DODOMI-729370 format. One line per 8 residues: number of its first residue (from 1); their letters; for each residue x, z, y of N, C-alpha, C. Coordinates in steps of 0.02 Angstrom, whole numbers, plus 50000, padded with zeros to 5 digits. Layout:
NUM) A) X/Z/Y/X/Z/Y/X/Z/Y; ...
//
This chain:
1) MAEAQSIG) 50046/49990/49945/50011/49996/50014/50056/49996/50058; 50021/49963/50108/50068/49961/50166/50062/50017/50220; 50110/50041/50246/50118/50102/50290/50077/50082/50337; 50026/50129/50373/49994/50128/50436/50043/50110/50495; 50009/50084/50536/50052/50068/50605/50019/50124/50653; 50061/50146/50693/50035/50174/50751/50001/50130/50801; 49947/50168/50847/49913/50129/50899/49954/50093/50939; 49938/50032/50958/49996/49982/50996/50029/49924/50960
9) QGDHQFVV) 50051/49944/50895/50095/49914/50860/50050/49848/50826; 49989/49874/50802/49948/49834/50750/49884/49810/50803; 49881/49789/50854/49825/49797/50892/49807/49711/50879; 49856/49662/50863/49831/49602/50866/49805/49594/50783; 49846/49616/50740/49842/49611/50659/49769/49633/50654; 49753/49704/50685/49688/49734/50679/49633/49679/50678; 49622/49646/50736/49577/49594/50749/49593/49527/50703; 49639/49509/50692/49656/49453/50643/49624/49491/50568
17) DLKTNLPP) 49634/49548/50555/49617/49573/50501/49527/49571/50474; 49500/49602/50526/49444/49608/50541/49406/49528/50541; 49432/49488/50577/49407/49423/50594/49394/49379/50517; 49462/49397/50482/49465/49383/50406/49407/49396/50356; 49390/49463/50384/49351/49483/50330/49258/49480/50345; 49244/49435/50372/49189/49425/50411/49170/49343/50412; 49111/49336/50395/49084/49267/50403/49112/49236/50466; 49115/49166/50471/49149/49146/50542/49088/49151/50591
25) MTWQTWFD) 49015/49131/50569/48965/49152/50616/48954/49209/50653; 48965/49258/50590/48952/49331/50606/49016/49350/50670; 49060/49339/50652/49121/49342/50701/49097/49308/50767; 49083/49246/50770/49075/49198/50828/49009/49237/50869; 48969/49258/50832/48905/49282/50868/48901/49352/50888; 48936/49397/50849/48929/49473/50879/48992/49498/50879; 49052/49474/50865/49110/49519/50878/49167/49469/50934; 49164/49413/50940/49189/49375/50980/49165/49396/51056
33) PMRFEFGS) 49098/49414/51065/49098/49432/51143/49119/49497/51153; 49141/49532/51096/49161/49604/51127/49246/49595/51124; 49254/49671/51153/49331/49660/51163/49353/49739/51132; 49417/49750/51101/49441/49801/51061/49496/49837/51111; 49480/49903/51136/49541/49935/51162/49563/49998/51123; 49635/50008/51122/49675/50045/51087/49708/50090/51121; 49684/50161/51078/49725/50210/51132/49743/50266/51067; 49779/50329/51092/49798/50379/51038/49752/50380/50994
41) DIVTVVAP) 49748/50367/50928/49707/50388/50869/49649/50367/50883; 49619/50315/50922/49552/50285/50940/49550/50210/50950; 49501/50178/50914/49490/50110/50932/49421/50101/50968; 49421/50089/51027/49354/50074/51072/49333/50006/51057; 49273/49995/51046/49229/49942/51026/49198/49919/51087; 49198/49876/51147/49161/49873/51198/49119/49805/51192; 49058/49822/51187/49012/49770/51186/48984/49745/51248; 48948/49686/51248/48914/49662/51288/48841/49696/51313
49) SDLHCRWV) 48814/49725/51251/48747/49764/51256/48754/49806/51213; 48693/49849/51225/48670/49909/51173/48664/49874/51103; 48622/49822/51114/48604/49790/51035/48663/49764/50994; 48704/49736/51038/48784/49724/51005/48809/49789/50980; 48816/49850/51007/48840/49900/50972/48806/49920/50924; 48741/49934/50915/48698/49951/50874/48696/49907/50803; 48697/49845/50808/48702/49782/50756/48767/49793/50720; 48820/49786/50760/48886/49786/50728/48893/49855/50697
57) LDKHGSLV) 48877/49926/50720/48879/49987/50690/48849/49987/50621; 48786/49960/50637/48730/49953/50585/48756/49910/50524; 48774/49855/50532/48795/49795/50475/48873/49813/50458; 48918/49826/50497/48990/49809/50488/49025/49873/50518; 48994/49921/50532/49022/49999/50549/49090/50013/50515; 49069/50012/50430/49109/50043/50387/49160/49999/50386; 49165/49935/50390/49218/49877/50396/49266/49903/50460; 49222/49896/50517/49276/49916/50568/49322/49977/50561
65) ESVAAKHF) 49281/50040/50525/49328/50100/50523/49379/50096/50456; 49373/50033/50420/49414/50041/50369/49470/49998/50379; 49463/49954/50423/49522/49911/50452/49559/49955/50511; 49523/49996/50542/49562/50037/50593/49597/50086/50557; 49569/50116/50497/49608/50176/50464/49677/50136/50424; 49673/50062/50409/49719/50024/50374/49780/50016/50424; 49747/49999/50478/49824/49990/50530/49844/50046/50564; 49799/50076/50579/49816/50144/50626/49812/50214/50592
73) GADTKVEY) 49797/50234/50522/49808/50280/50496/49721/50307/50492; 49725/50354/50430/49666/50378/50414/49620/50420/50460; 49657/50456/50520/49625/50485/50562/49601/50451/50625; 49616/50396/50626/49592/50345/50679/49515/50345/50679; 49485/50359/50755/49410/50359/50772/49399/50298/50805; 49333/50268/50771/49316/50208/50810/49240/50223/50853; 49253/50217/50921/49190/50229/50958/49171/50153/50995; 49102/50162/51010/49061/50096/51029/49036/50118/51099
81) LVAEP) 49056/50076/51125/49045/50073/51214/49006/50005/51237; 48961/50012/51275/48925/49954/51307/48962/49929/51371; 48995/49867/51394/49042/49861/51445/48983/49882/51515; 49014/49907/51551/48984/49904/51622/48984/49845/51663; 48923/49819/51684/48915/49747/51716/48964/49739/51772
//
């Protein structure tokens, strides 16, 4: 098993890995409009609407958490925020 990377080292690879694990239409419709912010032991998913947050969390929240744990460590938290207009 690969050693987890600290936040900041694997940001790009996190996104690539997440994208690889999703159907292209799902990525394009739901994930592409979002951005990911990386901090100390936290990945913040910033979505354009509350609907995006709820849908992604409901349908793919466990995937996002597992990919975050793989790249940044098991203690990494994932939070969802709606982007400010």
